[in-house]
N, C-alpha and C positions, 0 to 999 in steps of 0.2 A: 450445607451444614447438618441438616437432618440426616442425610446419608452417612456422614462421617460418624454421627452418634450411633446410628443403626448398626454400622459396621463394628464399632467399638464394643457394642453390647453382645455381639456374636463370639468374641473372643474368649479365651479362657479367663477365669477369675484369678486373682492373685493366689487364692487358696488352692485352686486346681493346679496352677503352675508350681506352687511349693510342693504339693503332693507329688507331682510328677518329677520334680527335682529330687526329692527325698528318695523316691522309689528307684529312679535312675541311678543315683549314687549308691544306694544300698545294693542294687544288682551288680554294679561294677565292683564293689568291694567283694562280694561273693565271687565273681569271676577271677579277681586278682588273687584271692586267697587260694582258689582252685589251681591257678597257674603256679603260684609259689609252692604249693604242695607237690606239684609234679616235677619240680626241679631236682636234679641230682647234683652231687658235688662236681664242680668243674671250675676252670679258671674264670669263667664269666659269671659265676654265681654271685659274687659280691655286687656286680653291677646290675644283675637281674633283680636281686633282692632290694637293692636301693631304689631302683625304677618302680617296683611293685609297691613298696612301702611309701614312696612319695606319692603314688597315684592314690593309695588308700587314705593318706593324709589329706590330699586334695578333695576326696570324695567326703571326708568328714567335715571339711570346711563348707562344702556345698550344702551339706545337710544342715549344718548350724545356720548358714545364712537364709535358708528357707523356713526355719522354724518359726520365725515371727509371724508369717503369713498363714500358719496352720490353725485350725480350730482349737480352742483351749485344751480339750481332752487329748487330742492327737499330739499337740505340741508338747504336752507333759510327757507322753509315752516316748516320742521321738527324742526329746531332750535327755530323759533318763537313759534310754538305750544307747544314745550317742556318747553321753558322758561315761558310762560304764565301759563301753567298748573302747573309747579313747584311752581311758585310764589303764585298762588291761593291756592294750597295744603298747603303750609307753613302758609298762612294767616289763612286758615280754622282751621288748627291744633292749631295755636297760640290762636285764638279766642275761640275754644273749651276748651283748657286747662286752659286758664286764667280766663275764666268767667263761669266756671262749677258750677252749684248749684245742690245739691242733690235733691232738691225739683222739678227741672225741667230738670233733667238729660236726660231723655228720649227725650223730646222735643228738647233740644239742640243738642242731637246726631242726631236725625232725620233731623233736620235743616242743620247741618253740612254735612251729607251724601247727601242731596238734593243739596247743593251748590257744593259739589264734583262731583256729577253726572253731574250737569249743566256745570261745568268747563270742564270735559272731553268731553262732546258733542260739546262744542264751540271750543275746541282747538285741541285735539288729534284725535277725531273721524273723523273729516274732511280730515286727512292725508290719501291719497289714498293708499290702500293696495291690490287692485284687479289686 
């Protein structure tokens, strides 16, 4: 029984796991945005965008689920950053889908990705993961 307690004490704390989860999800969001930014217009674009946005949404969910185990100051920073990024993401997606015109689809898509990149840089990127 003592060996089981000793082994349990060597594992990561809930706070360390939460930090790792937040940082892993943040990193994945950055990679997804980079991938989306590199896409060109093609017949597979809608599927690729849907997959990327779903992955970003899943990453946001991971960050939210980890927030409760973060120390209070970090939790506040992460909550604010996540909320702001999620709000901007939803706004960008709504604008893109409600105002999309075939004649300017590429320009609208690039503009939306530029907004998404800026939003990430202003909100989640400053969350310290080093």
